[in-house]
C-alpha positions in Angstrom: 39.4 53.4 -12.8 39.7 52.3 -9.1 42.7 54.0 -7.2 45.6 51.1 -6.8 45.6 51.2 -3.0 41.9 50.5 -2.8 42.1 47.8 -5.6 44.9 46.1 -4.0 42.8 46.0 -0.3 39.7 45.0 -2.3 41.7 42.2 -4.1 43.0 40.9 -1.0 39.5 40.8 0.5 38.2 39.0 -2.4 41.2 36.6 -2.7 39.8 35.3 0.4 36.0 35.6 0.5 35.2 34.6 -3.2 37.2 31.3 -3.1 35.8 30.5 0.6 32.2 31.0 -0.7 32.7 29.0 -3.9 34.4 26.2 -2.5 32.3 26.0 0.9 28.8 26.2 -0.9 30.2 24.3 -3.9 31.1 21.1 -1.6 28.3 18.4 -1.2 25.1 19.3 0.9 25.8 16.3 3.1 29.3 17.6 4.0 28.1 21.3 4.8 25.1 19.8 6.8 27.8 17.9 8.9 29.7 21.0 9.3 32.5 20.3 6.9 33.7 22.5 3.9 35.3 21.2 0.7 37.8 18.7 0.8 40.9 18.4 1.7 40.4 21.4 4.0 38.0 19.6 6.6 36.5 22.8 8.4 35.9 26.0 6.8 38.3 27.8 9.4 41.3 25.7 7.9 40.1 26.7 4.6 40.2 30.5 5.5 43.5 30.2 7.4 45.0 28.7 4.0 43.7 31.3 1.8 44.8 34.1 4.2 48.4 32.8 4.5 48.5 32.1 0.7 48.2 36.1 0.2 52.0 36.9 0.6 53.7 34.4 -1.8 50.5 35.2 -4.2 51.1 38.7 -4.2 55.0 38.4 -4.8 54.2 35.8 -7.8 51.7 38.3 -9.1 54.2 41.1 -9.0 56.8 39.3 -10.9 53.9 38.3 -13.5 53.0 42.1 -13.7 56.3 42.8 -15.1 55.6 41.0 -18.0 54.1 43.5 -20.8 51.4 40.9 -22.3 50.4 39.9 -18.6 50.3 43.8 -17.2 48.5 44.8 -20.4 45.6 42.3 -20.0 42.0 43.7 -19.1 41.2 43.5 -15.7 38.1 41.7 -16.1 40.2 38.8 -17.3 41.9 38.1 -13.9 38.4 38.3 -12.2 37.1 35.7 -14.6 40.1 33.6 -14.0 39.8 33.9 -10.4 36.4 32.6 -10.4 36.8 30.2 -12.9 39.8 28.8 -10.9 37.8 28.6 -7.6 34.8 26.7 -9.5 37.5 24.2 -11.0 39.0 23.8 -7.5 35.5 22.7 -6.3 35.7 19.8 -8.7 38.9 18.9 -8.1 38.6 19.1 -4.1 35.9 16.7 -4.6 37.8 14.3 -6.5 40.8 14.4 -4.0 38.6 14.0 -1.2 37.6 10.6 -2.3 41.3 9.6 -3.1 42.4 10.6 0.4 39.4 9.4 2.3 41.3 6.0 3.3 43.8 8.0 5.4 47.0 6.8 3.3 48.5 10.3 3.3 50.4 11.9 6.2 49.8 15.5 7.4 52.7 17.0 5.9 51.9 15.9 2.3 48.4 17.1 2.8 49.5 20.3 4.3 51.5 21.1 1.2 48.8 20.0 -0.9 46.3 22.1 0.7 48.7 25.0 0.5 49.4 24.5 -3.3 45.5 24.7 -3.9 45.1 27.8 -2.1 48.1 29.6 -3.6 46.7 28.5 -7.0 43.1 29.7 -6.2 44.3 33.4 -4.8 46.8 34.1 -7.7 44.4 35.7 -10.1 43.1 37.8 -7.7 46.5 39.0 -6.4 47.4 39.6 -10.2 44.3 41.8 -10.4 45.1 43.7 -7.2 48.8 44.5 -7.9 50.4 47.0 -10.0 53.3 46.6 -12.5 56.6 46.9 -10.4 59.0 49.9 -10.8 61.6 48.6 -13.3 64.1 51.1 -11.8 63.7 50.0 -8.2 66.1 47.5 -6.8 64.9 44.7 -4.4 66.2 45.0 -0.9 66.2 41.2 -0.7 66.8 38.5 -3.1 63.4 37.6 -4.8 63.9 33.7 -4.0 64.7 34.2 -0.5 61.8 36.5 -0.3 59.4 33.8 -1.9 60.8 31.3 0.2 60.2 33.2 3.3 56.6 33.9 2.2 55.9 30.3 1.2 57.3 29.2 4.5 54.8 31.6 6.1 52.1 30.0 4.2 52.9 26.5 5.2 54.0 26.6 9.0 51.0 28.7 10.6 48.7 26.5 8.9 50.5 23.3 10.0 50.5 24.6 13.6 46.7 25.5 13.3 45.9 22.3 11.7 47.3 20.5 14.8 45.4 22.6 17.1 42.3 21.9 15.3 43.2 18.1 15.1 43.6 18.0 18.8 40.1 19.8 19.6 38.3 17.5 17.0 39.9 14.4 18.2 38.6 15.1 21.5 35.3 15.8 20.0 35.5 12.5 18.1 35.9 10.5 21.2 33.2 12.1 23.0 30.7 11.4 20.1 32.0 7.7 19.9 31.5 7.1 23.5 28.1 8.5 23.2 27.3 6.3 20.1 27.0 9.6 17.9 28.1 7.5 15.0 27.0 9.7 12.0 28.3 12.9 13.7 31.4 11.2 14.7 31.9 9.9 11.1 31.9 13.5 9.9 34.4 14.6 12.3 36.6 11.6 11.4 36.3 12.6 7.9 37.8 15.8 8.6 40.5 14.5 10.7 41.4 12.2 7.8 41.6 15.2 5.5 44.1 16.9 7.7 46.2 14.0 8.0 45.9 13.3 11.7 47.6 10.4 13.2 46.4 10.9 16.9 44.6 7.6 18.0 40.9 7.8 19.1 40.9 5.1 22.0 43.2 2.5 20.3 42.4 3.1 16.8 43.3 5.6 14.2 40.8 7.9 12.6 41.1 6.1 9.3 40.3 2.8 10.9 37.4 3.7 12.9 35.9 5.6 9.8 36.3 2.4 7.9 34.3 0.5 10.5 31.6 3.2 10.7 31.3 2.7 6.8 29.5 -0.5 7.4 27.8 0.0 10.5 26.1 3.3 9.5 24.2 1.9 6.3 23.0 -0.9 8.7 21.6 1.6 11.0 20.0 3.9 8.5 18.2 0.8 7.3 16.8 0.3 10.6 16.0 3.8 11.0 13.9 3.9 7.7 11.8 0.9 8.8 8.1 2.2 9.7 7.4 2.5 13.5 4.3 0.8 14.9 1.9 3.4 16.7 1.2 1.1 19.4 4.9 0.4 20.3 5.7 -0.3 23.9 7.8 2.5 25.9 10.9 0.5 25.8 10.7 0.2 22.1 10.1 3.8 21.9 13.1 4.3 24.0 15.2 2.1 21.8 14.1 3.5 18.7 15.0 7.0 20.1 18.5 5.9 20.9 18.7 4.7 17.2 17.7 8.4 16.0 20.3 9.9 18.2 22.9 7.7 16.5 21.5 8.7 13.1 21.8 12.2 14.1 18.0 12.5 13.6 17.5 14.4 16.9 14.1 15.8 16.2 12.4 12.4 15.8 14.5 11.3 18.8 13.1 14.4 21.0 9.6 13.5 19.7 9.8 9.8 21.2 11.4 10.9 24.4 9.0 13.6 25.2 6.4 11.0 25.7 8.8 9.0 28.1 9.8 11.7 30.8 8.2 9.8 33.7 11.3 7.7 33.3 14.4 9.4 34.6 16.7 7.9 32.3 14.5 8.8 29.5 14.5 12.2 30.9 18.5 12.6 31.0 18.4 11.2 27.4 16.2 13.9 26.2 18.1 16.6 28.0 21.0 15.5 26.1 19.2 15.5 23.0 18.2 19.2 23.8 21.7 20.0 24.6 22.9 18.8 21.5 20.2 20.9 19.8 21.4 24.0 21.7 18.3 24.4 23.7 19.9 25.2 26.6 17.2 26.3 29.0 14.9 23.0 28.1 18.1 21.0 28.8 19.1 22.5 32.1 15.6 22.3 33.4 15.4 18.2 32.8 19.0 17.8 34.2 18.1 20.1 37.2 14.9 17.7 37.7 16.6 14.7 37.7 19.4 16.2 39.9 17.1 17.4 42.6 15.1 14.1 42.6 18.4 11.9 42.7 20.5 13.8 45.2 19.0 12.7 48.5 19.6 8.9 47.2 23.0 9.7 46.0 25.1 8.8 49.0 23.4 5.1 49.2 22.1 4.5 45.9 24.8 3.7 42.9 22.1 4.4 40.0 21.2 7.5 41.8 25.0 8.6 41.9 25.4 7.9 38.4 22.3 10.0 37.4 23.4 12.9 39.4 26.9 12.7 37.7 25.4 12.6 34.5 22.9 15.5 35.2 26.0 17.6 36.8 28.0 17.0 33.6 25.2 17.9 31.2 24.9 21.3 33.3 28.5 22.0 33.4 28.5 21.4 29.6 25.4 23.4 28.9 26.8 26.5 30.9 30.2 26.5 29.2 28.6 26.2 25.8 26.1 28.9 26.6 29.1 31.1 28.1 27.6 31.0 31.6 31.1 30.6 33.4 29.6 31.1 36.8 26.8 28.5 36.3 29.6 26.0 35.2 31.5 26.6 38.4 28.6 26.1 40.5 27.7 23.1 38.9 31.3 21.6 39.3 31.5 22.6 43.0 28.0 20.8 43.5 29.3 17.8 42.0 32.6 18.2 44.4 30.0 18.2 47.2 27.6 15.6 46.3 29.7 12.8 44.9 32.8 12.7 46.9 33.9 9.5 45.1 34.2 11.6 41.9 36.4 14.1 43.6 39.1 13.7 41.5 37.1 14.2 38.5 35.6 17.2 39.6 38.8 18.8 40.7 40.4 18.3 37.6 37.3 19.9 35.7 37.4 22.8 38.0 41.4 23.1 37.2 40.4 23.2 33.5 37.7 25.6 34.1 39.9 28.2 36.3 42.6 27.8 33.5 40.4 28.8 30.7 39.0 31.6 32.7 42.2 33.1 33.5 42.7 32.1 37.1 45.9 30.3 37.4 46.3 30.0 41.2 42.9 28.4 41.7 43.5 26.0 38.8 46.6 24.8 40.2 45.2 24.0 43.4 42.4 21.9 41.9 44.7 20.3 39.3 47.3 19.3 42.0 44.4 18.0 44.3 43.2 15.6 41.1 46.7 14.4 40.8 46.8 13.5 44.5 43.7 11.7 44.5 43.9 9.8 41.3 47.5 10.1 40.1 47.0 7.2 37.5 44.1 8.4 35.9 44.6 12.3 36.2 48.5 12.3 36.5 49.6 12.8 33.0 46.6 15.2 31.8 47.2 17.6 34.9 51.0 17.6 34.4 50.6 18.8 30.9 47.9 21.5 32.1 50.0 22.5 34.8 53.1 22.8 32.7 51.2 25.0 30.4 50.1 27.3 33.4 53.5 27.6 34.9 55.4 28.3 31.5 52.6 30.7 29.9 51.0 32.4 32.6 53.0 35.2 34.2 50.9 35.6 37.1 51.7 32.2 38.4 55.1 33.6 39.3 53.6 35.7 41.7 51.0 33.4 42.9 54.1 30.7 43.5 55.7 33.4 45.6 53.1 33.9 48.1 
């Protein structure tokens, strides 16, 4: 027989790991391919957060159940089987509920409580298996009802705050994808936002409204993408089809079309972006740098050249950040500041964010304030928010301001 302490530790681990695997890999293939997990959890990190925070109330209820002789005398294998069965049943129920909430009619709080309830139900059998019967002579130090209320609050509030952080990050991602017309990938992010109950607008529309619009756009694009392509298509037709493949998130096909068009600088930048989305950082960097070096001498007098330089610098910065090369990201942003003075406010703001993320509050404040000075209408609100975060949460700023 497994020692009680070891069983408790193993049970807590299994209560999180097993349901995560069952729910995630039991979700539809297209959801997992899009980076989503079982509805209504949106992303797997949200699912794990709910399962972890459901453990305290689950263990409390399991202790009470263990005080019932019939429950305490049940074979341990019964609780393991029940845990697997409940997780498998949860997969079917989650899929059904996912369809029900896809219209965005439910708010964040009801969905948060719903996710918490699902997580609690799923972890409970594992918690019963992990716990021992309580000592009948022991007197509780805290009222059991109060203790459960605190545990339940601990299961809801942290997940609510975490969901808000995920919503903020994913809303920004959805806006970027929509701006770049990556409609299939954007639709997956919108689905996750709806499941978390997001009411943050993207542009001027809520996620549910954009999701509804894309429900008519995407099938039409897919029909166009499935039509056969002529082997003798003109370069312009190949370029347009590559754009369609990018919209449909068929990046390998888009890359194959664009690789034959790299004599064109616009196609080269688009191919660099495709490589970026495929996380082919070195190949993407090479193409962005090629266009940047070619267009930089013309940037001062030629508007299209300036726009290409801006796109290339933005791409190099993104690649460096995603590939965890902060020095390269800083170098690219400073190049933009020197090369494109008409975009100085943008690059000051990006440098401010970069230094803030890198733990350099003094440098961050300098650039953020300069961005506000140069473009108060456009950057005033976001820079004020970042400056407030730096001055409130960064102790080093007190010393920096005193200098």
